[in-house]
N, C-alpha and C positions, 0 to 999 in steps of 0.2 A: 542625361543618361543616368540611370540608377546603377549604383555600384554596390555589390554585396560585400558584407564584412568578411574578412579573412577569419580562419579558425582562431588565430592568435587574438584578433580584435574581439571576437565573441567571448573567448575565455576571459580576457581582461575585463570586459563588461560584466560577465557573470560573477566573477570573483569580487567585483566592486560593489555588488548589490548585497543587501542584507534581507534574508527571508523574514517574514513576519515572525515575531518571537513565538507565537502559539504554534506555528507549524513545526517548530523544532521539538515540540512535545508530542508529535505524532509518530507512532511506530506502525509498521505493517507486519502482520503475522501471516505467513504463507503456510497453510496446513494441507499436507498431502497433495502437493502440486507435482505432477509427473514430468512435465516438460522443462528441461533445462533452459530452453530458449525463453519460455515464459518467465522463469525465475530471473534470467538475465535481463529481460525487458523491465521487470519490476525494479530491479536494482538501478537500472538506468533512469527510470521515472523518479524513483526515490531520490537519487542524486540531483536530478533536475529541479525538483520541488523543495529540496532542503530538508528532507525527512531524516529524523535522527537515527533510526535503526530498522533493519529488516530482521525479523525473527522467523526462524525456520523450524518446522515441527513435522512429525510423521515421516513419511517417505520422501519429503521434499529434498531434492539434491542440494548439496552445499558446494560453495567454491572451495578450492580452486578446481575448476573443470573447464576445458576449452569451449564446450558448448554454452556454458554460462557466460564466459568472458566474451565470446563472439558477439552475443546480443547486447551484453552490458557495456561493451567496448571499454572495459576496465573500471566501470563505476563501482564494482564490488570492492575495489581497493580504497574507495573514498567514503563509502557508506558503511557504518558499523553494522555488523551482523553477528548473530549467534544461532547455534543449533541447540534445541531443547529436546531431549529424548522423551521427557514427561511433560506433555502440554498442560496438564492440570497444575503442576508445580509452577509453570510459567505464568498461567493466568492468575493463580493465587498471588504470585510475586508482583505481577502488574497491579492487581487490585489493592495489595498492601501499599503500593506506591501511588495510590489514588488515580489509577488509569480507569477510564470507562472503556469497556470492551464492546466494540461495535462490529457486528457481523454484516458483511455485504452479501445479503441473501434475500431472496424473495420469499417472505413468509406472510401469514395472515395479518401480522402486526407490524410489518415493515413501514417505515416512514419513507416517503419518496425523497430522494437526495436534494431536490431544490427546497424542500420544506425543512430541512435539518438546520437547527440553530447550533452550529459547530462550536461557537464560543461558550455555550452553556455547559459543555462537557468538561472543560479543563483539559487534562491530559487524555489522549485518545490512542487506543490501539485498534487498528482496522484489521479485521480478520477476513482473509480471502481463502476460499475453499477450492476443492478439486474442480478441474475444468469441465467435468461431465456431471458429477453428482452434487456439486456445491459443498457447503460446510457439512462435515460429518454429523449425523443425528446425535451421536454421543457428545459432540462438542457444543451443541446448541444451548443446553442449560447453563453453560459458563458465560454466555453472551448477555450483556446488559441491554442492548438496543440493536434492532435490525434496521438496515437501510437498504433500499432498492433503487436502482437506476431506472427512471421511467423510460419505457421503450414504446415505440408506436408502430413497428413493423410486424411482419409475420414471424420472425424468429424471436425466441424468448430469452436469449442470453447473449452475452458478449464474451469474447476471449478474456481469460482472467487478467492478462497483462493490460489489455485495453481497458477493462473495468477498473483496474488499479489506477491507470492514468486519468480516467474520467473522475474518479472519486478524489484523487489527490488534487487535481485542478480545482474541483468544486470546493474542497476544504481550503485550499490556498486563497481562492477568491473570497470565501466567507471570512477568513482571518484577515485579509487585506482590507476589507471594507470597514 
């Protein structure tokens, strides 16, 4: 008979693990995300994968909000976060700290996620844009590299929180290897 682990056992195992050192240098920047539930889901994924910080810009909602906490199930209390009114100042600050700014966006020059050599970048900030329009056109020139998730179906996009989970797992796997 297979017995599932209790939540206490799972927490004990999670806290006994160390995430790969490189994943701790990954930040997620959410720009103009409308849905508080999507923001909460990204916090939850960031916590699960050991991401250092979630950066919020534009009209992205910030904690504390019940709608964020409901989906994050409290992860926003364990993941560092900050809100930046001026996204240009934020990006300049990240670049001064040797971060590579990677936009998760479908562009003419996007690299497909499986082809990304994550370890070649050093410190990384992953930019996730609006659920409908993607990363704002005005933000695009600030981005060093574009990465797209390959898709094979009729729909051309994923929910922003799902995309964040896919990208974070892919980066974790690349740093683990």
